[in-house]
N, C-alpha and C positions, 0 to 999 in steps of 0.2 A: 518361252510360253511357261517353262517350269518355274523361273523367277518371278511371274506375274503370280502364279498360283500359290507358290510358297509364301508370297508377301501377303497376299489375301488371308491365307489360313493363320499366319502369325498375328494379322491384324485382328481377325475376328477372335483369335485365343487371347489376345490381349484385352480386346473389349469385354470378352467373357470373365476374365478375371477380375477387370474392374467393376464388373457388375456384382461379383459375389464380395468384394471389397465394399461396395457401397452398401449392401444388404447388412453387413457387420458393422461398419462404422457411422453410417447416418442415425440421426437422432430421431427423427420423427417416423411416423409409420407411412406418412405420405411419401416422403422423402425416398424410403426404402422401397416403396412400390414404384416410384418413378424410376429408381435405378435398375430395378428389374423388369419393369416394362419396356424400358427404351434400349437399354444396352443390349439385352439378350438376343430380341429379334434382329438388331442389326448386325449383331456377331454370327448369328446363325445365317444371315444372307451373305455375309462375307464369306464363310466357309462353304455355304451352298454353291455359290457362284464359283468358286475355285475347284471345288469336286465336280461340279457341272462341265468345266472346261475340260476336266481328264475322263469323264465318263461316256462322253457322246451325247448323242439326241436323245435316245431313250432315257438315260441317267438325268439329263438336262429336264426333261419334262416332268419326270417323277419329282425331282427337286423343286421344279416350279409348282407344281400341286402342292407340295408340301409347305412352300413358301406362303402361298396364297392362302392355305388353311391358317397357318400360324399368325400371320398378320390379321385375318379377319377374326378370329376366335380370340385372340389375344386382347384385343381392344375392349371387347364386351366382356371377358373375364376380369380383366384389371378394373373396369368400372365397378362390375358387382363385388369384387373383393374389397375396393375402396370403399364402397357404400356400405357394406356388412361391418367393416372396420370402424367407420365413423357411427355406425348406430352402437355398437359394443362399447368402445372406451371413449372417454372424453380426453380431448387433447388439449394440454395446456397452451400449445401454440397457436391455436385458432382465436382470431378475435371475434368473428361471430360465427354463428352456426346458421348457414343458408339450409342447410337441409331440415331443420327443426323449424324455421320461419315457413318452409314451403309445405310441411306436413300440417301445420295448424290451420293453413287455408282450406284444407279438405275437409 
């Protein structure tokens, strides 16, 4: 059981490091948000699952609540951050501006 927990913690740590490298190395704002929004919660889930195996039922329940809160709030938060970043700066990598066409209809 210790091997499984250690493997999950190492896997989560590697994913977390990759998310940080993605934030530093990727070119566009959207790619950076993608790196932060996808790899970080998956890394948390791996580490939380490994820790829940060690802590028992009460710890697992608390980690499950934290995981559900993270997954539900992260999607809304990332959407709002990307939308705000899109409105603030022009990105040379975008071909068409779908949000601008949407706002002209209103």
